[in-house]
C-alpha positions as CSV (number, residue, x, y, z in Angstrom):
1,M,-20.3,12.7,-6.3
2,R,-19.1,14.7,-3.3
3,K,-15.6,14.0,-3.0
4,N,-14.0,12.1,0.4
5,V,-11.2,13.6,2.2
6,C,-11.2,11.8,5.5
7,N,-9.1,9.1,4.3
8,S,-5.5,8.8,5.6
9,L,-3.4,5.8,6.4
10,L,0.3,3.9,6.0
11,I,3.6,4.5,7.0
12,L,4.9,8.0,7.8
13,V,2.9,11.4,8.8
14,L,4.8,14.7,7.2
15,F,3.8,18.0,6.6
16,T,5.6,20.0,4.2
17,T,6.0,22.9,2.0
18,S,7.9,23.9,-1.1
19,C,9.4,21.4,-4.0
20,K,12.3,21.5,-6.4
21,L,14.4,18.6,-6.5
22,F,15.3,16.9,-9.9
23,E,15.3,13.0,-9.7
24,H,16.5,10.9,-12.0
25,G,14.6,7.6,-13.6
26,K,16.1,5.1,-15.7
27,G,18.8,5.8,-18.3
28,D,19.2,9.4,-18.8
29,E,15.1,9.9,-18.2
30,E,14.9,13.0,-16.0
31,I,11.9,13.6,-13.6
32,E,10.7,16.7,-12.4
33,F,8.2,18.0,-10.2
34,K,7.1,21.5,-10.1
35,G,5.5,22.9,-7.6
36,K,4.9,26.6,-6.8
37,G,5.8,26.4,-3.0
38,S,5.1,28.2,-0.2
39,P,6.5,32.1,-0.2
40,T,10.0,31.9,1.4
41,Y,12.7,34.6,2.5
42,K,15.8,34.7,4.2
43,L,16.0,34.3,8.2
44,N,19.4,34.5,10.0
45,G,21.4,33.8,6.4
46,S,19.2,30.4,5.9
47,L,16.2,29.8,4.1
48,A,12.9,29.9,5.9
49,E,9.3,30.0,5.1
50,K,6.3,32.7,6.1
51,A,3.6,31.4,7.9
52,I,0.6,30.4,6.1
53,A,-2.2,32.9,7.7
54,E,-5.3,31.8,5.9
55,D,-6.8,28.2,4.7
56,V,-7.4,28.2,0.8
57,T,-11.2,27.9,-0.4
58,P,-12.1,24.2,-1.2
59,P,-13.0,23.6,-4.8
60,A,-16.1,22.9,-5.9
61,N,-18.1,19.4,-4.7
62,Y,-15.4,19.0,-1.8
63,Y,-16.5,17.1,1.3
64,V,-15.3,18.2,4.5
65,C,-15.2,15.4,7.1
66,K,-17.0,16.6,10.2
67,T,-16.4,14.1,12.4
68,P,-15.2,15.0,15.6
69,A,-11.6,13.9,17.1
70,G,-11.9,11.0,19.2
71,I,-15.3,9.6,18.2
72,P,-15.3,6.3,19.3
73,V,-15.4,3.4,16.4
74,K,-18.9,2.1,15.7
75,N,-18.8,-1.1,13.8
76,I,-22.0,-2.2,12.1
77,K,-23.3,-4.7,10.0
78,S,-23.4,-4.4,6.2
79,N,-27.2,-4.2,5.9
80,N,-27.4,-0.7,7.6
81,L,-25.2,0.8,4.9
82,T,-25.3,4.7,3.9
83,Q,-22.8,6.5,2.6
84,Y,-20.0,3.9,2.2
85,K,-16.7,3.8,0.9
86,L,-14.6,0.9,-0.1
87,E,-10.6,2.2,0.3
88,S,-7.5,0.2,0.2
89,Y,-3.9,0.8,1.2
90,N,-1.2,-1.2,2.3
91,A,-0.8,-2.9,-1.1
92,R,2.4,-4.7,-2.2
93,I,3.5,-7.6,-4.2
94,S,6.6,-9.3,-3.5
95,S,8.2,-12.6,-5.6
96,D,5.8,-15.6,-4.7
97,E,3.0,-13.2,-2.8
98,G,0.9,-10.3,-2.9
99,S,-1.5,-8.7,-0.1
100,I,-3.8,-5.9,-0.1
101,S,-6.0,-4.0,3.1
102,Y,-9.1,-2.1,2.9
103,T,-11.9,-0.7,5.0
104,F,-15.1,-0.2,4.3
105,Y,-16.7,2.6,6.3
106,D,-18.9,5.6,6.5
107,P,-16.6,8.7,6.9
108,V,-20.0,11.0,8.1
109,S,-20.5,8.7,10.9
110,N,-17.4,7.2,11.1
111,S,-18.9,3.6,11.1
112,Y,-16.6,0.7,10.2
113,V,-18.7,-2.7,8.5
114,N,-17.3,-5.4,9.8
115,D,-18.8,-8.7,8.8
116,I,-17.1,-9.0,5.6
117,N,-16.4,-12.0,4.5
118,K,-15.5,-14.1,1.0
119,K,-19.0,-14.2,0.0
120,S,-18.7,-10.5,0.1
121,I,-15.9,-10.4,-2.6
122,V,-17.1,-10.3,-6.4
123,G,-14.1,-10.7,-7.8
124,I,-10.1,-9.6,-7.6
125,K,-8.3,-9.6,-11.0
126,I,-4.9,-7.8,-12.2
127,L,-4.5,-6.1,-15.2
128,K,-1.2,-5.4,-17.0
129,D,-2.1,-2.8,-20.0
130,S,-4.6,-4.7,-22.2
131,V,-4.1,-8.1,-20.4
132,S,-5.8,-9.4,-17.3
133,C,-6.2,-12.5,-15.2
134,K,-8.2,-13.0,-11.9
135,I,-7.2,-14.0,-8.6
136,L,-9.3,-17.1,-7.6
137,N,-7.2,-18.5,-4.8
138,Y,-6.7,-15.9,-1.9
139,K,-7.2,-15.6,2.2
140,L,-9.4,-13.2,3.7
141,T,-8.6,-11.7,7.6
142,Q,-10.4,-9.0,9.1
143,T,-9.3,-6.9,12.2
144,I,-12.0,-5.3,14.3
145,Q,-11.3,-2.7,16.9
146,G,-7.4,-3.2,17.3
147,K,-7.4,-7.0,17.5
148,R,-4.5,-6.8,15.4
149,N,-0.7,-7.5,15.5
150,P,1.4,-4.6,16.7
151,M,3.2,-2.5,14.2
152,S,5.9,0.0,13.9
153,I,4.4,3.6,13.0
154,V,6.6,6.8,12.2
155,F,4.6,9.9,12.6
156,V,6.9,12.7,10.5
157,L,5.5,16.5,11.3
158,D,6.2,19.1,9.1
159,H,7.5,22.4,11.2
160,S,8.7,24.5,8.5
161,G,7.7,28.0,8.7
162,S,5.1,28.1,6.5
163,M,3.1,25.5,8.8
164,G,3.2,28.5,11.5
165,D,2.1,27.8,15.1
166,E,-1.4,27.6,15.0
167,R,-1.3,24.7,12.5
168,A,1.8,23.4,14.4
169,N,-0.2,23.2,17.6
170,I,-3.2,21.4,15.9
171,A,-1.1,19.0,14.4
172,Q,0.4,17.9,17.7
173,E,-3.2,18.0,19.3
174,A,-3.8,15.5,16.9
175,L,-1.3,13.0,16.8
176,D,-1.6,13.5,20.6
177,S,-5.8,12.3,20.7
178,A,-4.4,9.1,18.0
179,I,-2.1,7.6,20.1
180,N,-4.9,7.0,22.4
181,Y,-6.2,4.1,19.7
182,K,-2.7,2.9,19.4
183,H,-2.2,-1.0,20.1
184,P,-0.5,-1.5,23.1
185,E,2.6,-2.8,21.8
186,D,2.8,-0.3,18.7
187,E,6.3,1.2,18.5
188,V,5.4,5.0,17.8
189,T,8.2,7.5,16.3
190,I,7.7,11.0,16.4
191,I,9.8,13.0,13.9
192,K,9.6,16.8,13.5
193,F,11.6,18.9,11.2
194,D,12.3,21.9,8.7
195,N,15.3,22.1,7.1
196,V,16.5,19.8,10.0
197,V,15.2,16.5,10.9
198,K,14.9,15.7,14.6
199,K,13.5,12.5,15.9
200,L,12.0,13.0,19.3
201,I,11.2,9.7,20.5
202,T,10.3,6.0,19.8
203,S,8.2,4.1,22.5
204,K,5.5,2.0,23.2
205,D,4.5,4.1,26.2
206,K,1.5,6.2,25.7
207,N,2.6,8.7,28.0
208,Q,6.1,9.0,27.2
209,L,4.7,9.9,23.5
210,R,2.2,12.4,24.7
211,S,5.2,14.1,26.8
212,F,6.5,15.4,23.6
213,L,3.2,16.8,22.3
214,R,1.8,18.4,25.5
215,P,2.1,21.2,26.3
216,T,1.9,22.1,22.6
217,S,4.9,23.9,21.6
218,G,4.4,25.5,18.0
219,L,7.3,26.0,15.8
220,Q,9.3,26.4,19.2
221,G,13.2,25.4,17.6
222,F,11.9,24.9,13.6
223,G,10.1,27.2,11.3
224,Y,12.9,27.2,8.2
225,A,12.5,25.8,5.1
226,T,11.5,22.1,4.2
227,A,13.6,19.3,3.9
228,F,11.0,16.6,3.0
229,Q,13.1,13.8,1.6
230,D,15.7,14.0,4.4
231,A,12.5,13.3,6.7
232,I,11.8,10.6,5.0
233,K,14.9,8.8,5.0
234,L,15.1,9.3,8.4
235,A,11.7,7.7,8.8
236,I,12.7,4.8,6.5
237,D,16.0,4.0,8.7
238,E,13.8,4.0,12.1
239,Q,11.9,1.2,10.5
240,K,14.5,-0.7,9.6
241,T,15.7,-1.1,13.3
242,S,12.7,-2.2,14.3
243,T,11.5,-6.2,14.5
244,L,8.0,-5.6,13.7
245,K,6.9,-6.9,10.5
246,E,4.1,-4.3,10.0
247,K,5.6,-0.9,9.3
248,M,3.7,2.4,8.7
249,I,5.0,5.9,7.7
250,V,2.1,8.7,7.7
251,V,2.4,12.1,5.7
252,L,0.8,15.3,5.9
253,T,2.4,18.2,3.8
254,D,1.6,21.8,3.3
255,G,4.2,22.4,0.8
256,C,6.8,20.9,-1.2
257,E,10.6,19.9,-0.9
258,N,13.1,22.5,-1.2
259,S,16.0,21.8,1.4
260,S,17.1,18.4,1.5
261,Q,20.5,17.8,1.7
262,Y,21.2,13.8,1.8
263,A,18.2,12.4,0.2
264,T,18.0,13.8,-3.0
265,D,17.4,11.4,-5.3
266,L,13.5,10.6,-5.1
267,I,13.8,7.5,-7.1
268,Q,16.7,5.9,-4.8
269,L,14.4,6.8,-1.5
270,V,11.1,5.4,-3.1
271,T,13.1,2.1,-4.2
272,E,14.6,1.9,-0.5
273,A,11.2,2.3,1.1
274,K,9.8,-0.7,-1.2
275,K,12.3,-3.1,-0.6
276,A,12.0,-2.5,3.0
277,R,8.3,-3.1,2.4
278,I,7.2,0.5,3.8
279,T,4.2,2.1,2.6
280,I,4.1,5.7,2.3
281,N,0.9,7.8,2.7
282,T,0.9,11.2,1.8
283,I,-1.7,13.5,2.9
284,G,-1.3,17.2,1.4
285,F,-2.9,20.3,3.1
286,G,-3.3,23.4,1.5
287,Q,-2.7,25.4,-1.9
288,Y,0.9,24.9,-2.1
289,V,1.2,21.0,-2.5
290,D,2.9,19.4,-5.3
291,V,0.2,16.6,-6.3
292,P,2.2,14.8,-8.6
293,Y,5.0,14.7,-6.2
294,L,3.2,13.5,-3.5
295,S,0.9,11.0,-5.7
296,F,4.1,9.3,-6.9
297,I,5.2,8.3,-3.7
298,S,2.3,6.9,-2.2
299,Q,1.5,5.2,-5.4
300,E,5.0,3.7,-5.7
301,T,5.2,2.4,-2.0
302,G,1.6,1.3,-2.1
303,G,0.1,3.9,-0.2
304,Y,-2.4,6.7,-1.3
305,F,-2.7,10.3,-1.7
306,R,-5.4,12.8,-0.1
307,Q,-5.4,16.4,-0.3
308,L,-7.3,18.7,2.9
309,F,-7.6,22.6,2.6
310,L,-9.0,23.4,6.2
311,R,-7.2,23.4,9.1
312,N,-9.8,21.9,10.9
313,E,-9.3,18.7,9.0
314,I,-6.0,18.1,10.4
315,S,-7.7,17.3,14.1
316,N,-9.0,14.3,12.4
317,V,-6.6,13.0,10.1
318,F,-4.4,10.9,12.7
319,N,-7.5,9.6,14.2
320,H,-8.6,7.8,11.1
321,N,-5.4,6.8,10.3
322,M,-5.5,4.9,13.1
323,Y,-9.3,3.5,12.8
324,R,-8.4,2.2,9.3
325,V,-5.3,0.4,11.1
326,N,-7.8,-1.1,13.8
327,N,-10.7,-1.8,11.5
328,N,-10.1,-3.3,8.0
329,F,-9.8,-6.6,6.3
330,K,-6.9,-8.1,4.2
331,I,-6.6,-10.2,1.2
332,N,-3.3,-12.0,0.7
333,F,-3.0,-13.9,-2.8
334,T,-0.6,-15.3,-5.1
335,P,-0.3,-12.9,-8.3
336,C,-1.6,-14.5,-11.5
337,M,0.6,-11.6,-13.5
338,F,4.4,-10.5,-13.7
339,G,4.5,-7.1,-14.2
340,D,6.2,-3.4,-13.1
341,S,3.1,-2.0,-12.9
342,L,-0.3,-4.0,-12.2
343,K,-3.7,-2.4,-11.6
344,L,-5.3,-4.6,-8.8
345,V,-9.2,-4.5,-9.3
346,T,-11.4,-5.7,-6.3
347,Q,-15.4,-5.5,-6.3
348,V,-17.1,-6.1,-3.5
349,K,-21.0,-6.5,-2.6
350,L,-22.6,-5.2,0.3
351,G,-26.6,-5.3,0.4
352,D,-28.1,-4.5,-3.1
353,S,-24.9,-2.3,-4.1
354,T,-21.4,-3.2,-5.4
355,Y,-18.2,-1.1,-4.8
356,T,-14.8,-1.0,-6.8
357,D,-11.4,-0.2,-5.6
358,E,-8.8,0.1,-8.1
359,R,-5.0,0.1,-6.9
360,F,-2.0,0.2,-8.9
361,I,1.0,-2.0,-7.3
362,F,4.5,-1.0,-8.6
363,N,7.0,-4.0,-8.4
364,S,9.7,-4.7,-10.8
365,F,9.8,-8.3,-12.1
366,S,12.8,-10.3,-11.9
367,L,14.6,-13.7,-11.8
368,G,13.2,-16.3,-9.1
369,E,9.8,-14.0,-9.4
370,S,6.8,-16.9,-9.4
371,I,3.3,-16.3,-10.0
372,E,0.2,-19.3,-9.6
373,L,-1.4,-19.6,-13.4
374,N,-5.3,-20.2,-12.7
375,V,-5.3,-23.7,-13.6
376,L,-6.7,-26.5,-11.4
377,F,-6.8,-30.1,-12.2
378,D,-9.3,-33.1,-11.3
379,V,-8.0,-35.4,-8.9
380,D,-5.4,-37.9,-10.7
381,K,-5.9,-36.0,-13.8
382,Y,-3.4,-33.6,-16.0
383,N,-5.6,-32.5,-18.9
384,I,-6.7,-29.1,-19.2
385,K,-10.1,-28.2,-18.7
386,K,-11.8,-25.8,-21.2
387,E,-12.7,-23.4,-18.2
388,Y,-9.1,-22.9,-17.5
389,E,-7.9,-22.0,-21.2
390,P,-9.0,-17.8,-20.8
391,E,-6.8,-18.1,-18.4
392,L,-4.1,-19.5,-19.6
393,K,-4.2,-16.9,-22.5
394,S,-3.4,-14.1,-20.2
395,F,-0.2,-15.7,-19.3
396,I,0.9,-16.8,-23.5
397,D,0.2,-12.8,-23.8
398,F,2.2,-11.9,-21.2
399,L,5.0,-14.2,-23.1
400,K,4.5,-12.7,-26.1
401,K,4.7,-9.1,-25.0
402,Y,8.1,-10.0,-23.2
403,P,9.7,-12.5,-26.2
404,N,13.0,-12.4,-24.0
405,V,11.5,-13.9,-20.6
406,Q,12.2,-17.7,-19.8
407,V,9.8,-19.3,-17.6
408,E,9.9,-22.5,-15.3
409,I,6.2,-24.4,-15.2
410,A,5.8,-26.3,-12.0
411,G,3.2,-28.7,-11.4
412,H,2.0,-30.0,-8.0
413,T,-0.7,-32.3,-6.6
414,D,-2.3,-32.8,-3.1
415,S,-1.2,-35.3,-0.6
416,D,-3.5,-38.3,-2.0
417,A,-1.4,-41.7,-3.5
418,D,2.2,-42.0,-2.8
419,E,5.1,-39.6,-3.4
420,K,6.1,-41.4,-6.7
421,H,2.7,-41.2,-8.2
422,N,2.4,-37.7,-7.3
423,Q,5.8,-36.8,-8.6
424,K,5.0,-38.4,-11.8
425,L,1.2,-36.8,-11.9
426,S,2.8,-33.1,-11.3
427,Q,5.4,-33.4,-14.1
428,N,2.8,-34.3,-16.4
429,R,0.5,-31.7,-15.5
430,A,3.5,-29.0,-16.0
431,E,4.3,-30.8,-19.4
432,E,0.5,-30.5,-20.8
433,I,0.9,-26.8,-19.8
434,K,3.7,-26.2,-21.8
435,K,2.3,-28.3,-24.6
436,Y,-1.0,-26.2,-24.9
437,M,1.6,-22.7,-24.6
438,V,3.8,-23.9,-27.5
439,S,0.5,-24.6,-29.4
440,K,-0.3,-21.0,-29.1
441,G,2.9,-19.7,-30.5
442,I,5.3,-19.8,-27.4
443,D,9.0,-21.2,-28.3
444,A,9.5,-24.4,-26.6
445,K,13.0,-23.6,-25.5
446,R,11.5,-20.7,-23.5
447,I,10.0,-23.3,-21.5
448,S,11.4,-25.5,-18.8
449,T,8.9,-28.1,-16.6
450,V,9.6,-29.5,-13.5
451,G,7.2,-31.8,-11.2
452,Y,7.3,-31.2,-7.2
453,G,4.4,-33.8,-6.5
454,E,2.9,-33.0,-3.3
455,S,6.5,-31.7,-1.4
456,V,5.6,-28.0,-1.7
457,P,1.9,-27.7,-0.8
458,K,0.8,-24.0,-0.6
459,Y,-2.3,-25.1,1.4
460,P,-3.0,-27.9,4.2
461,N,-4.3,-31.2,2.7
462,D,-6.7,-31.2,5.3
463,S,-10.4,-30.6,3.2
464,P,-11.2,-31.4,-0.4
465,E,-11.2,-27.6,-1.2
466,N,-7.7,-27.1,0.0
467,K,-6.9,-30.1,-2.0
468,A,-8.0,-28.8,-4.9
469,L,-5.8,-25.9,-4.5
470,N,-2.8,-27.8,-4.2
471,R,-3.4,-29.4,-7.3
472,R,-2.2,-26.4,-9.1
473,I,0.4,-24.6,-11.7
474,E,3.1,-22.0,-11.2
475,A,5.3,-20.3,-12.9
476,K,8.6,-18.6,-12.2
477,I,10.8,-16.4,-14.3
478,I,14.1,-18.2,-14.6
479,G,15.5,-15.6,-17.8
480,N,15.1,-12.5,-19.4
């Protein structure tokens, strides 16, 4: 199968070189990312990098995206599929909700499918080691041709010496083209860096943004080493000042970290991005990329890593970033599994083909985190139907694996009947779940129950379907 490399999207764009920072994980565990790094030398007493004159030969079966920069997006119907790819990004799980965005497109023609609906979704499940659960209740929304909410986007351009004037100019031209596809209310920040990080501008105005990109200026004012993590830190700080809910950083790098002075703890930096709900996509360019290092950053923050080998690919990378932002579908769901490393598997069927996307989502489970158990009840009933017992088994397996976790089981109802009746009914539902769990070997002391009746609906009680979804069970961690 040919390898598609025309994929890029998320929150930060960096171009970088050379890796040598050591980071500490949990306890005394030390994480070391080793990369060859681009050639360095001393310039005016400071570390600098030699310009990389030639592109590296791509590996076998490497597919180069040939879509010209600036080509208009074409939306098509799903019955005309050719070489299409399902790709996820912006994946996150919070204490009570998860979300993930997808694009389904053909990188050759730059065409995006625009008629994805719930019927297209074959299944969504979460895996934690050997335990899995199905996500039955979710909301799907679609963005077509940029009809979306505005977002904050930080583009960080590596202007270390290894980029050279030519590639730095290509990057500036590529970003200039991509700005044409921004939402009128998008806040765009442009940052350049070598061993020093400099913010150029934050603006919603296309012309103001382009004035910092045209005419191109090569490495003027830059050209030394690579303070990669310091650049990410500034991008995160800029995002924190934005009032916009959606935040994006996109990173394109031609090498490795070698000179950050402030953001020297990668684990802390990634944790900060996750807490601020900032996704980082890393795009590596050339032979000096530290793939494990960049992959770690993107995976931990819900982004993805892509590697480019030819400089003419840079001209398309920012356009494709904006195409995906403007043409996608998003799934919001209540997690059905606790865990600090969860794999979300989504299957979409279009035409005669089924496409699968697998995405790791990293989020440590903690006190107060809730999930929705895949158990629904008939009207005015609290008995557990046989069809839901396999779903309960997944939750029971989780509790057996983590014997110190204590949970609250919460029962809910729709709005039919009076409040007093519904409160008692919801309590009975919670008690029935506890009784089942105890019968399967879970200590009763680890489980408390509460009935919320109709007071906390998750869905509007305006249809039989939504009322059925409100007759549900949720589990919350109350001790560990």
